[in-house]
C-alpha positions in Angstrom: 137.7 32.3 27.9 134.8 30.2 28.5 134.9 26.8 30.1 132.1 24.3 29.9 130.7 22.3 32.3 129.0 18.7 31.1 125.4 18.5 32.9 127.0 14.8 34.1 129.7 16.7 35.7 127.5 19.3 37.7 125.0 16.5 38.5 128.0 14.6 40.2 129.0 17.2 42.2 125.2 17.7 43.3 125.5 14.5 44.5 128.5 14.4 46.4 127.7 17.6 48.2 124.2 15.6 49.0 126.3 12.7 50.6 128.5 15.0 52.3 125.6 16.9 53.9 123.0 13.8 54.4 125.9 11.5 55.6 129.3 12.9 56.5 128.4 15.8 58.5 126.0 13.5 60.8 129.0 10.9 60.6 131.7 13.6 61.6 129.5 15.3 63.9 129.4 11.8 65.7 132.5 11.2 65.4 133.1 14.1 67.3 130.6 13.0 70.2 132.1 9.6 70.4 135.2 10.7 71.2 134.2 13.5 73.5 132.6 10.9 74.8 135.2 8.8 76.0 137.0 11.7 77.5 134.2 12.1 79.8 133.8 15.8 78.2 130.1 17.0 79.0 130.2 18.6 75.3 129.7 15.2 74.0 125.9 15.5 74.3 125.6 18.6 72.1 127.1 17.2 69.3 124.6 14.0 70.2 122.0 16.0 69.9 123.2 17.7 66.7 123.7 14.2 65.2 119.9 13.6 66.1 118.7 16.9 65.0 120.5 16.5 61.4 119.5 12.5 60.9 116.1 12.9 62.4 116.6 9.1 62.5 115.5 6.4 64.8 119.1 5.7 65.0 120.6 9.1 65.5 117.8 10.0 68.7 118.1 6.8 70.4 122.0 7.3 70.3 121.8 10.9 71.5 119.1 9.2 74.3 121.1 6.7 75.8 123.8 9.3 76.1 121.7 11.5 78.6 121.0 8.4 80.1 124.0 6.2 79.7 123.4 4.0 83.3 121.2 3.7 86.2 123.4 4.6 89.0 121.7 4.2 92.5 121.9 7.0 95.4 122.1 4.8 98.5 120.9 6.1 101.9 122.0 4.0 105.0 121.8 4.9 108.4 125.0 5.1 108.7 125.4 7.5 105.7 124.7 7.8 101.9 125.9 8.5 98.9 126.3 8.3 94.8 128.2 9.7 92.0 127.1 12.5 89.9 124.5 10.8 88.4 121.4 11.6 85.6 119.8 14.5 86.1 115.8 15.0 86.2 116.4 17.4 83.1 118.2 14.7 81.1 115.8 11.9 81.9 113.3 14.3 80.6 114.9 14.8 77.1 115.4 11.7 76.8 111.9 10.8 77.6 110.4 12.9 74.7 113.5 11.7 72.5 112.4 8.1 72.8 108.8 8.9 72.2 109.2 10.4 69.0 110.6 7.2 67.9 107.7 5.6 69.1 105.3 7.6 66.4 107.2 6.7 63.5 106.8 3.6 61.3 109.9 1.9 61.4 111.2 0.1 58.6 113.3 -3.2 58.7 116.9 -1.6 59.2 115.3 0.7 61.9 113.6 -1.8 64.1 115.8 -3.2 66.4 116.5 0.4 67.5 112.5 1.2 67.5 112.5 -1.8 70.0 115.1 -0.8 72.1 113.6 2.5 72.5 110.7 1.1 73.5 112.1 -0.9 76.2 114.3 1.8 77.1 111.4 3.7 78.2 110.0 1.2 80.2 113.7 1.0 81.9 113.5 4.8 82.8 110.3 4.3 84.0 111.0 1.5 86.3 113.9 3.7 87.3 112.4 6.9 87.9 109.8 4.4 90.4 107.0 5.6 87.9 104.4 2.4 87.6 101.8 4.3 86.0 104.2 5.2 83.2 105.2 1.9 82.8 101.8 0.3 82.7 100.8 3.0 80.2 104.1 2.1 78.0 102.8 -1.9 79.0 99.7 -0.8 77.3 100.9 0.6 73.8 102.9 -2.3 73.7 100.1 -5.2 73.7 98.1 -2.8 70.8 101.0 -3.0 68.6 101.4 -4.7 65.6 105.0 -6.1 65.8 105.6 -9.0 67.6 108.6 -8.4 69.2 107.2 -5.0 70.9 104.1 -7.2 72.3 106.5 -9.9 73.3 108.3 -6.9 75.5 105.0 -5.7 76.4 104.7 -9.3 78.3 108.0 -9.3 79.9 107.5 -6.5 81.7 104.2 -7.1 82.5 105.9 -10.3 84.5 108.1 -7.5 86.0 105.2 -5.3 87.3 103.5 -8.7 88.8 106.7 -9.8 90.4 107.4 -6.4 92.1 103.6 -6.7 93.6 103.9 -10.4 94.7 101.5 -11.8 92.2 104.1 -14.5 91.8 101.5 -16.9 89.9 100.6 -14.2 87.1 103.8 -13.7 86.5 104.5 -17.8 85.9 101.7 -17.6 83.4 103.1 -14.7 81.4 106.8 -16.4 81.8 105.2 -19.9 80.4 104.1 -18.7 77.5 106.8 -16.6 76.1 109.1 -19.5 76.8 106.4 -22.0 74.9 106.5 -19.6 71.9 110.2 -20.0 71.8 111.4 -16.6 73.4 114.6 -16.6 74.7 115.0 -13.2 76.2 117.4 -13.2 78.9 114.8 -10.8 81.0 112.7 -14.2 81.3 115.4 -16.1 82.9 115.9 -13.0 85.6 112.4 -13.1 86.4 112.6 -17.1 87.1 115.7 -16.0 89.3 113.9 -13.2 91.0 110.6 -15.8 91.5 112.7 -18.4 93.2 114.9 -16.0 95.0 111.8 -13.9 96.9 109.2 -17.6 97.3 112.4 -18.5 99.2 113.7 -21.2 96.8 117.8 -19.9 97.2 119.0 -23.0 95.7 116.7 -22.4 92.4 117.8 -18.5 92.3 121.4 -19.4 92.5 120.8 -22.4 89.8 119.6 -19.8 87.1 121.4 -17.1 88.0 125.0 -19.3 87.4 123.4 -19.7 84.1 122.2 -16.4 83.2 125.9 -15.3 83.7 126.9 -18.3 81.2 125.0 -16.7 78.4 126.7 -15.0 75.6 128.4 -12.0 76.5 127.0 -10.2 73.0 123.4 -10.9 74.6 124.2 -9.2 78.2 122.9 -5.5 78.4 124.2 -2.9 80.6 121.2 -3.1 82.7 117.9 -4.9 83.1 114.7 -3.2 84.4 116.1 -0.2 85.0 118.8 -1.7 87.2 122.1 -2.9 87.1 121.5 -5.0 90.4 120.5 -8.6 88.0 124.1 -8.4 86.4 125.7 -9.2 89.4 123.2 -11.0 91.0 125.1 -14.9 91.0 128.1 -13.3 92.7 125.6 -11.2 95.7 123.9 -14.7 95.9 127.4 -16.2 97.2 128.1 -13.5 99.0 124.9 -12.8 100.4 124.4 -16.7 101.7 125.7 -15.7 105.4 123.1 -13.5 105.7 120.4 -15.0 104.0 118.1 -17.7 105.9 114.7 -18.2 107.3 114.8 -17.1 110.6 112.9 -13.6 109.8 112.3 -11.0 107.3 111.8 -7.7 107.3 108.5 -5.2 105.5 107.4 -1.8 105.3 106.5 0.9 103.4 109.1 3.8 101.9 106.5 7.0 101.2 107.2 10.9 99.8 104.8 12.6 101.7 102.6 10.3 102.1 102.3 9.0 98.8 103.7 5.4 97.6 107.7 5.2 96.1 107.5 2.4 93.6 110.3 0.0 92.5 112.8 1.6 95.4 115.9 -0.9 95.9 116.5 -2.1 99.9 119.5 -3.6 100.5 121.3 -5.0 103.4 124.8 -4.7 105.5 126.1 -6.1 108.3 125.9 -3.8 111.3 129.6 -3.8 111.4 130.2 0.0 112.0 130.9 0.9 108.4 129.4 2.0 105.2 130.1 0.8 102.1 128.4 2.0 98.5 128.1 -0.3 95.6 128.5 -3.7 94.9 124.7 -4.5 96.7 121.7 -6.8 95.8 118.1 -6.2 96.5 116.9 -8.1 99.3 113.2 -5.9 98.1 111.9 -3.7 96.3 108.6 -2.1 96.7 105.4 -2.6 94.4 103.4 0.0 93.1 101.8 1.0 96.7 105.3 1.3 98.0 105.4 -1.9 100.1 108.1 -4.5 100.5 108.7 -7.8 101.9 112.7 -8.9 102.0 114.1 -12.5 101.3 114.4 -14.5 104.7 117.4 -13.5 107.1 119.1 -15.1 109.2 118.8 -13.1 112.8 121.0 -10.4 113.6 121.8 -7.0 113.6 121.3 -5.4 110.2 121.7 -1.9 108.5 119.1 -1.5 105.9 119.6 0.4 103.2 117.5 2.1 100.3 118.4 3.2 96.6 116.7 5.3 94.0 117.3 7.1 90.9 119.5 10.4 92.3 117.5 12.4 89.4 113.8 11.6 91.7 116.1 12.8 94.9 116.3 16.4 93.6 113.1 17.4 95.7 113.8 14.9 98.4 114.5 14.9 102.1 115.6 11.5 103.7 113.8 12.1 107.1 115.7 10.8 110.3 113.7 10.4 112.7 114.2 7.3 113.9 117.8 6.2 113.0 119.3 2.6 114.1 120.2 -0.6 113.2 117.8 -3.3 112.5 118.0 -6.4 114.5 116.0 -9.5 112.7 114.6 -12.2 115.1 111.7 -14.7 114.5 108.8 -13.5 112.4 108.1 -10.2 110.6 110.6 -6.8 111.5 108.9 -3.6 110.3 111.1 -0.7 109.0 109.4 2.4 107.1 111.2 5.1 105.3 109.9 8.6 104.8 111.0 11.3 102.4 109.7 15.1 102.9 109.6 18.3 100.5 112.6 20.7 101.1 112.2 23.4 102.8 111.7 26.8 100.8 114.4 29.3 101.9 112.8 32.5 100.7 116.0 34.9 101.8 118.4 34.5 100.5 118.2 33.9 97.1 120.8 32.2 94.8 124.3 34.2 94.3 122.7 37.4 96.5 125.6 39.7 97.0 126.0 40.9 100.7 126.5 44.8 100.6 126.0 45.4 104.7 127.3 43.0 107.9 123.7 41.9 108.1 122.4 38.2 106.9 118.8 37.9 107.0 117.9 34.6 106.2 113.8 33.4 106.0 111.8 30.3 105.4 108.8 28.2 105.4 107.6 26.8 108.6 107.3 22.8 108.5 104.2 21.7 110.7 105.8 19.7 113.9 109.0 21.5 113.8 110.7 22.1 117.0 113.3 23.5 115.9 115.7 25.2 113.1 118.9 25.6 111.9 121.2 27.9 109.3 124.5 26.2 107.9 126.2 27.5 105.1 127.9 24.9 102.9 131.6 25.4 103.1 134.0 23.7 100.8 137.4 22.7 101.3 138.1 24.6 98.1 135.8 27.7 98.3 137.1 29.8 95.4 136.3 26.7 92.7 133.5 25.0 95.1 135.3 21.5 95.0 136.7 19.2 97.1 135.0 18.1 100.5 132.6 19.6 102.1 131.1 20.7 105.7 128.1 22.3 107.4 128.1 24.1 110.5 125.5 25.8 112.4 126.0 29.4 112.5 124.9 31.5 115.8 122.3 34.5 115.4 123.3 37.9 116.1 121.3 37.1 119.8 123.9 33.8 120.2 121.6 31.0 119.5 121.8 28.2 116.8 118.5 26.9 117.7 115.6 28.7 116.0 111.6 28.3 116.7 110.5 31.1 114.2 110.8 31.3 110.8 113.9 33.9 110.1 117.1 34.7 111.8 119.7 37.2 111.6 123.6 36.8 111.6 126.8 39.1 111.8 128.8 38.5 108.4 132.0 39.9 110.4 131.4 37.9 113.4 131.3 34.5 111.2 134.4 35.7 108.5 137.5 34.3 110.6 135.6 31.8 112.8 136.9 28.3 112.3 136.2 26.2 109.2 136.3 22.4 108.6 139.8 21.2 109.3 141.6 18.7 107.4 145.3 17.4 107.0 147.1 15.7 103.9 149.9 13.8 103.5 152.2 11.6 105.8 153.5 15.0 107.3 149.7 16.1 108.2 150.0 19.7 106.3 147.0 21.3 107.3 144.2 21.8 104.9 143.4 26.0 103.9 139.8 25.8 104.8 141.0 25.1 109.0 142.8 28.4 108.6 140.9 30.6 106.2 137.5 29.9 108.5 134.2 29.9 107.2 133.9 32.7 105.0 136.2 34.5 102.1 135.6 37.8 100.5 134.4 37.9 97.4 133.2 33.9 97.7 129.8 32.4 97.3 128.1 30.3 99.9 125.3 28.2 99.7 123.0 28.5 102.6 120.5 25.4 104.0 117.8 25.4 106.2 116.9 22.3 108.5 114.1 21.2 110.7 114.2 18.7 113.4 112.2 17.2 116.1 112.0 18.0 119.6 114.5 14.7 120.2 117.0 16.3 117.2 115.6 14.0 114.5 115.9 15.5 111.2 112.4 16.5 109.8 113.4 18.1 106.6 115.7 20.6 105.0 116.7 22.9 102.5 119.4 20.9 100.6 117.8 17.7 98.5 119.5 14.4 98.8 120.4 15.2 95.2 122.1 18.8 95.3 122.2 21.3 92.4 124.2 23.9 94.0 123.9 26.5 91.4 120.3 26.6 92.4 120.5 26.8 96.0 120.0 30.3 98.4 123.6 31.1 98.2 125.2 34.8 99.5 128.3 36.1 98.2 130.9 37.7 100.4 131.6 41.4 100.0 135.5 42.2 99.3 138.6 40.6 98.2 141.3 37.9 98.9 143.9 39.4 100.7 147.9 38.5 100.5 147.9 36.2 103.6 144.7 34.6 102.2 146.1 33.9 98.8 149.0 32.7 100.7 146.9 30.2 102.5 145.1 28.6 100.0 148.4 28.2 97.7 149.4 26.0 101.5 152.0 28.6 101.3 152.2 28.5 105.1 155.7 29.2 106.1 155.8 32.3 103.6 151.5 33.6 104.8 153.1 32.8 108.9 155.9 35.5 108.5 153.5 37.6 106.3 151.2 38.0 109.3 153.9 38.4 111.7 154.7 41.1 109.9 151.1 43.1 109.5 151.3 42.3 113.3 154.3 44.5 114.2 152.3 47.5 112.1 148.9 46.9 113.5 149.0 44.8 116.3 144.8 44.0 116.5 144.6 43.1 113.1 141.9 40.2 113.6 142.6 38.0 110.4 146.6 38.3 111.1 146.1 36.9 114.5 143.4 34.8 114.0 144.7 33.0 111.1 148.3 32.9 113.1 146.8 31.4 116.2 145.2 28.7 113.7 148.5 28.0 112.3 150.5 27.6 115.7 147.7 26.3 117.4 146.7 23.2 115.1 150.2 23.0 113.6 150.4 24.1 110.1 152.0 20.0 110.0 153.3 17.4 112.2 155.9 18.9 114.6 155.2 22.5 114.0 153.1 23.8 116.8 153.6 27.1 119.1 150.9 26.6 121.6 152.0 29.4 123.8 152.1 31.9 121.1 148.9 30.4 120.0 147.4 31.6 123.2 148.6 34.6 123.3 147.6 35.5 120.2 144.2 34.3 120.8 144.1 36.3 124.5 144.4 39.3 122.0 141.1 38.8 120.1 138.4 41.2 121.2 135.4 39.6 120.3 134.7 37.3 122.9 132.8 34.2 120.7 135.4 34.7 117.7 138.2 33.7 120.8 135.7 30.6 122.2 135.6 29.7 118.7 139.3 29.8 118.1 140.3 28.6 121.6 137.9 25.7 121.1 139.1 24.4 117.7 142.9 24.3 119.6 142.1 22.2 122.4 140.3 20.2 120.3 143.0 19.1 118.7 145.6 18.6 121.9 146.9 15.9 122.8 147.0 14.9 126.7 150.2 15.5 127.0 149.8 18.9 125.8 147.0 19.4 128.0 148.3 18.3 130.9 151.6 20.8 130.4 149.4 23.6 129.8 146.5 22.5 132.7 146.3 26.0 133.8 145.6 27.7 130.7 143.3 24.8 129.5 141.2 25.1 132.6 140.7 28.6 132.1 139.6 28.1 128.4 137.1 25.5 129.9 135.7 28.2 132.7 135.1 30.3 129.1 133.5 28.0 127.3 131.4 27.0 129.9 129.4 30.1 128.9 128.9 28.9 125.6 126.5 25.5 126.8 127.7 23.7 123.5 128.6 20.4 123.1 132.4 21.1 122.0 133.2 22.3 124.8 131.9 19.4 127.3 133.7 17.6 125.0 136.9 19.4 125.7 136.1 18.9 129.2 135.9 15.4 129.1 138.8 15.4 126.8 140.9 17.3 130.4 139.6 14.7 133.0 140.4 11.8 130.4 144.4 13.1 130.4 144.4 13.5 134.3 142.8 9.8 134.7 139.6 11.1 136.5 136.9 8.8 135.2 134.4 9.8 137.2 134.8 13.6 136.3 135.0 12.5 132.5 131.9 10.4 132.7 130.2 13.2 134.1 131.6 15.6 131.3 130.3 13.4 128.9 126.5 13.2 130.4 125.9 16.9 129.6 126.2 16.1 126.1 122.8 17.2 124.6 122.8 16.1 120.6 124.7 12.8 121.0 125.4 9.9 123.6 128.3 8.6 122.8 129.9 4.8 122.8 132.2 6.1 125.5 129.8 6.8 127.8 128.3 3.1 127.5 131.7 2.0 128.3 132.3 4.3 131.8 129.2 3.3 133.0 130.5 -0.1 132.6 133.8 0.7 134.2 131.4 1.8 136.6 129.1 -1.3 137.0 126.0 1.1 136.1 124.7 -1.9 133.9 121.2 -0.2 133.4 122.6 3.0 132.8 124.2 1.5 129.9 121.2 -0.4 128.5 119.7 2.6 128.6 122.0 4.8 127.0 121.9 2.2 124.1 118.2 3.0 123.7 118.1 6.4 123.3 117.6 8.2 120.1 120.6 10.4 120.1 122.8 6.9 120.4 124.3 6.7 117.0 123.3 4.0 115.0 126.0 0.5 116.2 125.8 -2.9 116.4 126.4 -2.6 120.2 122.9 -2.1 120.4 122.4 -5.8 119.6 120.6 -7.7 121.8 124.6 -10.0 122.1 125.7 -6.9 123.3 122.7 -5.6 125.6 121.8 -9.1 126.6 125.8 -9.6 127.9 125.6 -6.1 129.7 121.7 -7.4 131.1 124.1 -10.5 132.1 126.4 -8.7 134.2 124.1 -7.2 136.2 121.9 -10.9 137.5 126.0 -12.2 137.4 128.7 -9.8 138.0 132.1 -10.3 137.3 135.3 -10.9 139.9 137.0 -8.4 141.1 140.4 -9.8 139.0 138.1 -10.2 136.3 136.7 -6.0 136.5 140.0 -5.2 137.2 141.1 -6.4 133.6 138.0 -4.8 132.1 138.6 -1.7 133.4 142.2 -1.3 132.0 140.6 -2.1 128.9 138.3 0.7 129.0 140.9 2.9 130.2 143.2 2.0 127.1 140.2 1.9 124.9 139.2 5.3 125.3 142.6 6.8 125.7 144.6 8.4 122.3 145.6 6.0 120.0 143.5 2.9 120.9 142.6 2.1 117.1 146.9 2.0 116.4 147.5 -0.5 119.4 143.9 -2.5 118.8 145.4 -6.1 118.3 147.4 -5.8 121.3 144.9 -4.4 123.3 142.2 -7.1 122.1 144.2 -10.0 122.3 146.3 -8.9 125.9 142.3 -8.6 127.4 140.9 -11.4 126.6 143.3 -14.2 127.3 143.3 -12.7 130.7 139.4 -12.6 130.7 137.6 -15.4 132.4 134.1 -13.8 132.2 132.2 -15.0 129.4 129.7 -11.4 129.4 132.9 -9.7 129.3 134.2 -11.5 126.5 131.1 -11.1 124.5 131.5 -6.9 125.0 134.7 -7.0 124.0 134.4 -8.7 121.2 131.2 -6.7 119.8 133.7 -3.8 120.6 136.3 -5.3 118.6 133.8 -5.9 115.6 132.3 -2.7 115.9 135.3 -1.0 116.0 136.6 -3.4 112.6 139.9 -4.0 114.7 140.3 -7.1 112.2 140.8 -5.0 109.6 
């Protein structure tokens, strides 16, 4: 039987197929991409790319580019710390730039014009976020030659931005006035008006302009302006920042990468209060084309100064912390420079190197000016999945050194397998984190290896670990072997079962190193609150044949002992301190301090802290004040090894100096000494309110009161 099909039917079928192919399938692909994006699924980008390649339109490419660069978060770096979320990668930035440039080569139709303009503007924002004035100028020049009015307008707006950043305020104002006269209502003009007022000291006008900006129709608002989110919250930031905006002084300086300027880097400010906050920061300055910056006017005070850059540009950079510390703003100009360095190239091992022997050799390129190097594995709290928190600790070579003056070092893997790992606690019962028991290295697990270069004053010059890290690309080693049954139990935090398992092993083999070291830490640290057995822990530690490993385990246990436990185990603690003294490291000296603190021997406690090499704790300053050694206290505050603190500011140091000129009365000194003893003892934070009020209420000396007030602020006792 023949079936007749009309030509119209065939043509209709072909039309339907064509519609499905050219519209239906791309739209379905876009729908899948949008769904995956709302679920934070990384595969969304693959579907956005497929959609762009299928449609080959200005709109589809813009959507793909926006999925690659969906925010312009800054990696924030302060003296107190740094951080940021997992931002846009360098590869994503490069891909988005490539896609958007394809759009600019198009001759857009009327329906595509809006997305065409957005593509141009997005490229400008990306150039600013990447810190590339050359790219920005090239794009501005391209826009000036365009025959599209909107493109020319955007080109002029970003020219005004560039003039503002370069502090050519009059040039920026001329452009803005011309655009406004021509009828432009672009929100960026309002932002530029606000910035010009702000950086010329007219805070009231800047506040008014940003208040008007915040009232614009929300449909006009965008997620970012000029490659930054700082402008969106400028109004609220100005309200909060009013407490430190003033006319006393300014901060200016330069930001360099290997001697070359870094443009468009944002500079932030926080009070020097001992804390570190990421987010919600409006910048007080931004670097120009030559890396220079000058802040808005600030009130006198001690501040923590930070910088913010797009995370994608930090893949090859290390923040050189050779001069850490807070910044004290007085009258006039205070100069602060920031330096970034190239990462150290590690020659060996290569990423993913499987160790088939007991020797690990690490080699690296020399860094000019480096006094010494350290080698630090990256150890995750969940090492099997490379997730959770992580810590790095310098490891000892076969010669027992942790500081190396050459370009290589040798390590014995077996001596590192059972060394103590990162100590963490979870929940109300303080359940011990598995890393504290498992040690630094586990069989079958991959560990990134980093190398750091330092000055003779222990300042970090550079590292093989960049600020923006991709751990898969770092040099790493995979430990030989597989997890044991005991290690699997510890990984799962099944501690009672793990303890029984290891005790059973020791019945059969009393010299099993894994069982001995794991049990010593489980008993010595306590797998949860109230589950310590120090006698058993010390007995097990004594049976460890390897002296360095035994010292490491004992060191870990003693660091976590309370004063009461130290007194109860005085004899063995003294023996351990004597054995640890041979190591000549700071951990052993701090344990010595803890012992003397438990005995209330404050002179000996002070002497122990004076032996510390890598840092100067504030406790040592407090003990100097306790013994009325005011010159020594100020000297320590100026030491480069003293961690940045508001105690380094003039309020605290002036009060200390004044005590030398006008010593406190014996009764006030007695009250202050009682305060210091309770301050440096355990549990001072829990009792901070009572400690503060009971002390200040009995003091008459204004300088001692000032000192205690500054300690109160520095330690956040008001929170």
